[in-house]
N, C-alpha and C positions, 0 to 999 in steps of 0.2 A: 820369387819362385819358391824359396824355402818356406815362406809363410803359407803359401798355397799348399805345399806338400804336407806341412804340419796339420793344416785344417782337414785335408783329405784323409790323412791317417787317423785323426781323432774321430772322424765320422765312420770310418770303416772298421775301427778297432772292435766295437761290440760284436760285429758280425764275424770278424776273423778269429775272435777268441774261441768260438765254438769249434774251430778246426783243431785247436791245440789242447782242448780239455780232455781229460781222461775218460776211459770207458765207464768209470764208476758213476758218471752223470748220465741219467736216463735220456734217451732221445726225446725231442719235443713231441707232445701228443696234442692234437688240435680237434676242435669241433667243426672246422671247415675243411674242405668245401662240401662235405655231405650235408644234407638236410637233417640227418640224424645227429644227435649229440652222442658223445662217447662216455663211458663210465669212468674215464681216467681223469686225473686231477693235475692242476698246476702245482708244483712243489710249494711247500710252506714258505711264506715270505717272498715269493717270486711274483713278478708281473708278467703277463703274456698278452701281447697285442695280436689280434687276428683281424685283418682288414683287406679290402679289395673293392672291386666294382661288380655290378650286375646289370646287364642290359636285357630288358624283357620287351617282347613284342606281342601284343594281344589284339585280336580282331574279332568283332562280333557283327551283328546285323546293322549296327548304327555307325560305328566308327572304328578306327585303328588307334591304339594307344602305345606309344613308344616310351618306355620308362628306363631311366638311367639312375642307378643308385651308386653314388660316388663315396669313397671312404666308408663303405659299409663295415662298421667296426664293432668288435667285441673285445673289451679290455677285461681280462680275468686276473684275479689275485688269490693266491693260496693263503687262507686264514690258518688252517691246520692241514695235516697231511691228507685228510679225507674230507675236507670241506673248503669250498671256494665261493667267492662272490664275483659278480660281473656287472658291467655297464655296457649297454649297446646303443648305437646311434648311427646316423648316416646323413648325407646330403642328397636330396632327391630332385630330379627333373623329369617332367612328364609332358609329352607333346600329344595333343588330341587332334586327330585328323578325321573330321566327319565325312561320311560317304556322300552326303547330299549337299555339301557346302565346301567351297574352295578355300575358306579361311581356317588356318590351323591355329590352335591355341596352345601356348606353352606356359606351364607354371613350374616354379622351382622354389626350393627353400629347405630348411632343416627338417629332416624326417622325424618320426616319433622316437622317443627315448624310453628305454626299458632297463630294468635292473633285475638281477636274478641270483640264484645260488645253485650249487650242486653238492649233494651230500652222499656219503657212502652207505651202501646197504650190505653187500656181501661180496666176497672174493669168488672167483671162478673155481669150481671143484667138481670134477667129473662132468656130468651132464648139466650141472647148475652153472649158469653164466655169471660173469661179472655184472653186478647190478648197482645202479645209483639212481637217485631221484633228483630231477631238475624242476625248479620253480622259477617262473618269470612273471613280473608285472609290468605292463605297458602303461605309461602315464598319459593322461589327457592334458591338453593345454601346453605340452612341452613339444615345441617344433611348429612348423608352418601348419596353418589350419587345413590346408589341402591334403596333408599327409598324417597329421596327428589324429588319434581316435577321439570320438566325442566323449566317451567314458573310459576311465581306467579299467583295465581288465587283466585277469590272470591266465596263465598257462601252467599246467602241471603235467609232468610225464615221467614214466618209468623208462630208464634207458638200460640196455643190456647188450652184452657181446660175448660170443663164443670164439675161442681160438680153435679153429678146425684143424689146423696144422701150423707149422712154423711160418708158412707163407700166407695162409688163407684165414680170413675172419668172417664171421656172420654177426652183424649188428642190427638191432631193431629198437624202436621206441613206440610206446603207446601212451596216449594221454588225452586230456580234455582241455578245451579252450573256449574263449569267446572272441567276438570280432570288434568289440568296443563301440558298436552302433546300436545293439538291441540286447534283450535279455536271453536270447536263444544261444545256448552253447552247442558245441559239436565235438565229436571225437576226432583225434588226429593220429596218424600212424606213419611209420617209415621203416624201411628195412633195406639193408645193403649187403652185398658180398664183396669183400675186399681181398686183393691179392698183391703181394710184394713181388714185382717183376725182378728187382734187384734189392739190395739192402737199403738203397736210397729212394728208389722209384716205386711208388705204390699206385694201384689202380682200383677203381670201384665201379659197380653198377648198382643203381638204387631205384626203388619204387616208393612213393610217398603220396599222401593226400589227406582228405578229411571227409567226414560224413556230416553234412549240414542238416540241421533240424528242418524237415519239411522240404528240402531241396535234393537234387540229384547229387550223388557222391562226386567228388572232384579228385581225379587221380592223375599223377604225373610220374615221369621217369627221368632219370639223369644218369650221367656217367662222367668220370673225370680222373685226373692224375694229381699226385703230389710228388715233389722232389725235395728231399732233405739236403740242403747245402751244407749244414752243420748240425750239431746236436741241438742248437738253439734257433735255427733259422730254416724255414720251409717255404717253398713256392707251390702254388696250386692253380689248376685250370679245370673248368667243368662246363657242361652244357646239358640242357634238358628240354622237354616239351610236355604239353598236356596230352592226355590220351582219352579225355572225356569232354563232354560239352561244357561251355562256360568256364574254360580253364585257360590261363595264359598260354599262348600258343608255343612260344619258345623262349629260351633264355641262354645267355652265355655269361660266364663269370671267370675272373682271374684275381689272384690275390697273393698275399704273403702272411706268414705268421712268425713272430719274433718273441722268444722267451728271453726277457731282458736279464742278463747275467747279474747275479747278486754281488 
């Protein structure tokens, strides 16, 4: 019994530390569960793990696709106070249910792998927002062939946020990306309104999407909540749906973020 208690305490200690740390340590700042990235950084020399699951259901004229992304993770590390790097990956499972066939097909495996950075541009001042630049490259041949892209491709975006009051924030991203399958790029956007219900409980509503070359725009909306258990540990839940044609119909997500104490 003593051995079991010791193991339990050792596992919980990193999370419990956040409750006893002083107010001089800033609260954790995450890039999930919004689709938008924030202009804030992981502290220098610190790791931060943001992970969770996403269930998506999409239906078109031919079939229904139920997709589950497990351990959808972003591991961030602060190189400097205003520069960080990250690695992203997940485990994917997709079930395809044809409308004219009774046989379902399920494929699963390691999802695509990406690496990225975030760098500082300017601090918020007056009507000028806090601004940073995010760059990501998704690699081909890393992950299961059903989920990895055919070609490596980049994503670049400008991320910004206004503090409208002590409780309310307006965040938005604009950028350009590719899909890893052809040479046609597209513009991406997102914007959210966030509100602190309490000091620990935060809520948001968001619109995001992309403008494909030669295709109809694809727009989505989502909303969600985060709850900060400690200055280093946060839980989240969110859900959303497509509001234009050829868009994933609905998704639900839940996860956690842990800034590993130094």
